[in-house]
N, C-alpha and C positions, 0 to 999 in steps of 0.2 A: 764394820766398815769407816772404815776415818771420815770418811766424807759427812755420811752421817750426825757425826758430833759433829761437822762445822757448820750444819747448819742448823743444829741443836746451838751452837754459842751464837750463830746472825739473830737468829730468832729472840735470845737470850741477853746477848748479850752487846751489837749489832743496832738491831732495826729497831728496838727504841726511842738510841740519841740520835735517827734520821725519820724518824714517827711520818713528822709534818713530810720534809720529802716524799717521801714519797708517796705518802695521800695524796700531797700535791698533781705528779706525774700517776697518779691513778684517777683521779679524774678532770685532770686538763690534755693529758696525752704527751706522748712525747718529741720535745722539739729538738735535736741533734745537730749542727752547723757541719758537721763530718763523722764523715760514709771512712773506715777500716775497712780493709778487704788483707789481713793476715795469716800463715804459716798455719794450726792449725796446731804446730807441738807446742806444750805444755809450761813450756819457758818462753814462750814466746806470752805475755796476758796485754792488750792493749788498754786497758785501761789503765793500768800499773804504770806502763812505759808516760800513758799522757797523764795522770795524779786526772785521770776525767772522772768526773764523776755518776751517777744514776740518773737516767734519760741525756748527755751531752756526749757520744762517741755514739756509733748507728756502729755496728761489727759486724763483718761477713768472711768466717775462718775457710781457710778448707789447707788439706797438704802442698803446701808451694805456692801459697797468693796468688792462684792461679783465675786468669777471666779467660776464660774460652774467649773467641773469636765471635758477637756478636752472630743470631742466625735463628731465620723463628718459628720457636720449641721453643721448649719449659726447662730453664733452668738455676737453679738456685745463686749461683751468686749474678746470672745475670738478670734476678729475679726484685734481686736486692741491692743490683745497683741501679736498678728500672726507680722500685721503689721511691728507696733514695734519694732518687733525683722530683722527681716526678712526684712526690705525695709528702715530701718533707722536705723539699727543699737541700737538699745541703747544698753548702756555698764550699766547699774544697773538698775531695773523693786522695785517698793513701795509698797507695798499695807498699805494701810491709814484707819484705824478705828479714831471712836474720843468718847467724854466724852458726856455720856446724850444720845446714839440715840437712837432716836427712832426704828430702824428698830433691832436691839439686845431687849430692853425692847415687843415690839413684841410678844418677847416668855413666859411673862411672864402675856399678857392679849392678848390668845389666842385669843375670842370671838372678838377681836376685828379686828381683819380679817377676818370673816365671808365679811364683805361687799367686799371684795377684794379680792376675788379669783385667781390673776396675780403675787399678792405681797405675797402671802401667799404661793402661788408655789413656786414664787426666792425666796424667804430666807430657803424654807427647804435645800437650797444647804449648808446654817448656820445649817442647825438641830447639827450635830458631833459635833460642841461646844455648842452647847443645852446638851445633850446629857454627855458629862464631865462636864457644870456645877454641871446636877444632880448627878453626881456619885461622884463627889473632891468637890464643892463646899456648898452641902443642908447647915450646920450648919451657916454657910451667914446669915445676911439682903438680902433683896432684892433688894437692892437699889447696896453688894454691889457683890452679883450674879450678874449681871445686871452690874453693872463693869468690873468682870469676866471672864460674858460672852463677850462685847468686843474684850479684847484679848483672849482669849481661837482663841473667827472666825478668825482671825487676821495672828494664826499662822494655821489653818487650815487650812485658803484659801493659803495661800504660798505653801500645801501641792499639795492641788489641781492647781493651777498654775504651779509647776513642773512637772505634769501627760502633760502639753501639748510638742508637738512634738520640736518646735522651743526653746523655753525656755529649755527642755532637752536636747541639742546638743549646747544651747550657755554656759550652764552651763560645762558639758563635757569638750568639745573647752577650757574652760576657760577666758571664754569673759564675759561672763557675771552672774553678782551678787545679788542676792536677800534683799530683808529689807521689815523688819513688823515693825511700827510704827504704835503709838496711838497722836492722838495730844488730851493735854487738856482744851479747851478749854476758862473755868475762867482762865487757868496760860499765856496759850500761850509755853507752855514749849510740851518739845518734850519726850513719852521715845519710842524707840531701843528692838526689840530681835536684842541676841549675839543670834550665836550658841547654846549655851547650855543650849535656849529655856525663860530666862530668860529679861526680859523686865530691860535694862538700864538708865537710864539720860544721852539724847543724847546733850550733857552740855560740847560738845571735840568737836571740827571742823573736830579740825584734829584725833580721834578714836573714832567713829561712829561704833558703833554693827556694822557688820550684820551678817542677820539669814540666808542664803546659799550663801557661796563666793562661785563664777568661781573656780574649781577644772581641770586642764586637766589633760586631760587620757590618761594615756604612752602605750607605745606599747608590756609595762613589764609584764602586766596583763591577755596580750594571755598570753603567754611564760611561766611566773608562773603555769597557771590554764594546763598549754597542760601534 
C-alpha cells in the first residue's frame, strides 16, 4: 500500500522537523480559530487549500459538504459544529463546495443512487438546492446546472447551519462569522459568498466576502418592541 510508505516518510522525514510543534500540541491541546466543513472528495484537502499547520484548522468532511438541519439526535456533523463552537470557541465556520462534485452530479443521474440508499438519504439534505436549480436554471445545459447546484448547495447548507443553537447564539453574541466557499479544482481559485448572495473572487486576503457576519444583539430591540 502506497499509504504505508507515506506514513514511513512522515515518521522519518517530516515529523523530526516538526517535533516541537507536535509536542506542543500534545501538551497544550488544540486551539483552532476556524471550522471548515468540506466535501469528502479526495481532491479537496482543506489543510492544503488554506495552508494550515496542524492545530490551526478544525475539519469536518462528508459527501456534499452538507450540514443537516438541527435535530435533537446525535449526528457527526452536528456534533462537530457544536464542539467547535462551544468547546473550541472558533470564530469562523466555512462551508466549502467544489467543482466537479460527484454528490451534486448525483441529482442529475438519480438511478446511480439505487444501490447506495444511505448516500441517497444523506443527499436529501441538498434537495432544496436541487429545487432551486430546477426552478431557476432549467434553461442551462447539464454541466452549468451542476455548477449552479454546487453553489446553491453551499448557500442552503449555510441556512441549515444557522439553525443550530450554538451557531445562532454565536452569531447573536457577535462572536461567529459564517463563510460559503467554492473551490475550483482545476485552477485552485476560491470564490466566496457575500452577504448579498453573490459568489465573488476571494483574491484579496484583506477583503474576503463574509456570507453571514456576526451581528451582536442589542437590548434596544427589546425596548423598541415593548
